[in-house]
N, C-alpha and C positions, 0 to 999 in steps of 0.2 A: 431569556435565552441570550447567550453570549455570541458575539460574531467577531470575525477577524476584521481588524481595521487595516484595509489594504493600503500598503505604503509603496509609493513610486520608487523604483530602483533603476540602476543602470541595466538596460536590456529588458526591462519590463515596464508596464504602465499599470495604473490602478484599475481595479474593477474587473468583473468577469468579461465585459464587452471590450476591454482594451486589447490592442493589437501588440504582439511582441515581435520585434525585429531581433532575431537571435544573433546579435552581432557582438562585437567586443571580445573580451578575453574568453568567454565561454565558447563562442563559435570557433575561435582559433584552436581551442583545446579539443573540440569534437573530433571523433574518428568514425570510421565505418566498422560495423560488425564484421566478423571474419567471413560471413557469407555474403556481405555487401548489401543486405536488405535494409539495415537500420543505420541511422545516424545515432551515435552513442555519445552522450555527454559524460564527462568524467564524474566519478564519485565526488560529491560535495558534502562536507560536514559543516553545518552552519546553524544559525538560529532557527527555531521551528517556524516562526512567522515568515522569515525569508523563504524557507523551503516551500511553504504552502503558497506563497505569492508566486513563486516560480512555476509551480504546477498549473495555476490558473493561466499564467502567461503562456505556457507551452501549449495548452489547449487552444487558446486564442490564436496562436501563431499559425495553426494549421490552415486558417483562412487565406493566408498569404504564401505559405510555404508548406505544401502537403507532403512533406518528407516524413515517413515513419520514424519516430524518435524514441530512444530509451534514455531515461534520466535516473541515475542512481544517487541516493542521498541518505544521510543519517543526521540526527540532531545533536548539537553540542550541549543541550540542556534538556531538562525534563519538561514536557508539555502534555496536558490532557487535551486531546483533540476530539471534539464532538462531531458526530455525523450530521449531515444536512437534515434539518427538521427534528433533530433530537431535542427533547424538551427538558432534559435533566438540568437541574439547577446546581451547578458545582462552583459557583462564584466564590464560595467560602474557601475553596481549595487553592485559589490563586495566592501565591506567595512570591517572595523575591526569588525563590528557587524553582517554583512551578508556575508555568504559564497555562492559561486556559484559552483555547482557540476553537474555532469551528471551521470545518472544511466544507467544500461545496458538493462532495460526493456523499452518498448515503452510508448507512450502516451504523454500528454502535461506536462507543467511545474507545479510543486507543491511547495507551500510554506511550508517547513518542520520546525516545531517548536513544542513547548510543547502542542499546541492546536491540533496537529495531532497525533492520536494513530495509530501506524502502526503494521501490522502483515505480516510476511513472512510465506507462506505455502509451504513447501518443499515436493514434491510428487515424489516418485521414479517411474521409468518406469514400466509399467505393473499394476499400481494401477487402481482400478475401477474409480477413479476420473478423469483419463486421457483418458478414453475410448471415441471414437468418434473423431470429427474433433478437430483442434487446439484450437478452442474457447469454446469447450464444458465444459472445466474445469471452465471457468468463470461463466457459469450458475450454476454449482453445488456449487461453493464456494459462489457466490452471494446469492443463495437461503438460504444457511446456515446462512449467515449474516442477511438476512432479517427475517428469522424465529427467530433468537436470539434477534434481536431488538424488534420484536413484543412480544416475551416472556417478555421483559423488559418494556412493556407498551408503546412503541413508536407507534403512530397512523399512519395510511395510508402508511404503508411500502409496496413498490412494487419492483420488479426486472425488469430492462430493458432487454428485450429479442431480441431487434432488432440489426441491424448491427451498427458498430461504426459511429457516426455522424460527427467526426472531418474531416475537409477538409483543409489541409495545403496548397494545391495548388488552392484553390478557390479564390474568390475576397477578397479585403482587410478586409472586415468584417468577413468573414469566417476564414481567417487566424488568426485574433485576437482571436476568440473563440477557434480555434483549438490549439492555443498556451497555453491555460490554461486548465489543466486537468479537473477541476471541472466545467468548463463552457460547456462541451459537454458530451455526453453519449456514453458508450461502452457496449457491451454485458455483462450481468451479474451484472452490477453496480446497487447499491441499492439507491432507492429514498424514500423520506418521503414527502408526499403531493406533489409529482411531482418534487421535488427538490433533486439534487444529494447529498447523504450523505456519501456513501462509494465508493471510486474509486478503480479500479483494473488494474493491468498490469502483464505481465508475461515474463519470459525468459526460453527458452528450451535448454536442452542439451541431449545428448544420454542417460544419466543416469536418466533423469527426468525433472521436471519443478519446477520453483520457481514462485509462484503467490504472488504478492505484493499487499497488501490491505491497504488502508488509510481511517480511520474513522475521519471525521471532528468533532472537538469539537466546534469550532466556525468558521464561514465563514467571513473572513476579507480580501477580495481580493485586496484591494487598493495597498499595497506594491508590490505585484507580478505584477499587471498591470503597475505600475510605472516603474518597472524594465524592462518590455517588451516594454516600450515606448507607452503604451496605456493610455486611460483615467482612472484614479484611481477610478472614481465614475461611471463607466460604469453601467447603470441600468440593462442591460440584463445579464451581468456577475453576478452582485449582486443577482439577482433573480434566478440564475441557480442552486444554491446550498444552503445548510443549515447545521448548526452544531448541534450536539446532545445536547450540553448545551443550544443552542438557543431554541431548541424544548422543552426541559424540563422547561426552564424559562418561555416560552410562555404558557405552560400548568400549571404553578404555582407549579411545582415540583422541588425538590432539584436535583442538578446534579447527574448523575449516576457515581459511582466510577469506575475507571479502572478495579478493581477486579471483579465487577459485570458484566461488558461487557465481560471481558476475560472468565469468567466462562460460561456465556450464549453462546458465540460463540464456545468455545471448545465443549460444549455438542452437539451443532448442527453439528459441523464438525465430531464429533465421529459418529453421526447417518449417515452422508453422506458417511463416509468411511466404514460403516457397521461393525465397531468394529474390523476390520482386521488390524493387524500390518503390 
């Protein structure tokens, strides 16, 4: 299994247990959401390893600064990101163009590139978003995403309310589907016309939770399936998900800008938080 080599950077420290002082340039650029409930970090487009490091740092920072925080990001290059505990051996897929990493949250593998718009939702312990069982936060975050996408005119948006469908220890077919994040469904994940559009994963610490959200812009699973040793043209996987740009193109509409998505999602997350800091 491959693992991320955590690299110390300005504003972060190495390892899961490290403490982040969210200072420097990124703090200066932070703003408050329109409803005032969230600190919002600006959309960052950077190397995938840097982006994963910053997510770990954000979760650790809740121990010293329990401010609910949203962090938007996209990758400058292609990376295959494995879920925590995922045993897929994709080392052969690593090239000068494709990086193979592992995140600390669960779920299947994700192809991280500029067609995936990602959001980290850092929620401090005691927040109403974390009330209930461990998976309840997925429903709340997922419903905020679904409402935001409906506000933007995306049709047939629903939230999956069932238990996770992935079976890594099932038969060969089930293992292939479980290995790909967007080929299976988990609680709170968002669908459009029955196809997965927004994937969710989380990591918990005593100080709070980090809910990681990924909005597909386009669904092109071939490279990921190839890396996993599966059929790159697998019809079931191809039909399992859909990208936002695919949906707008099919409807004869122009693509929705990142800024429009960010504004709509923040408004709905403000409502979910109840405007409380």
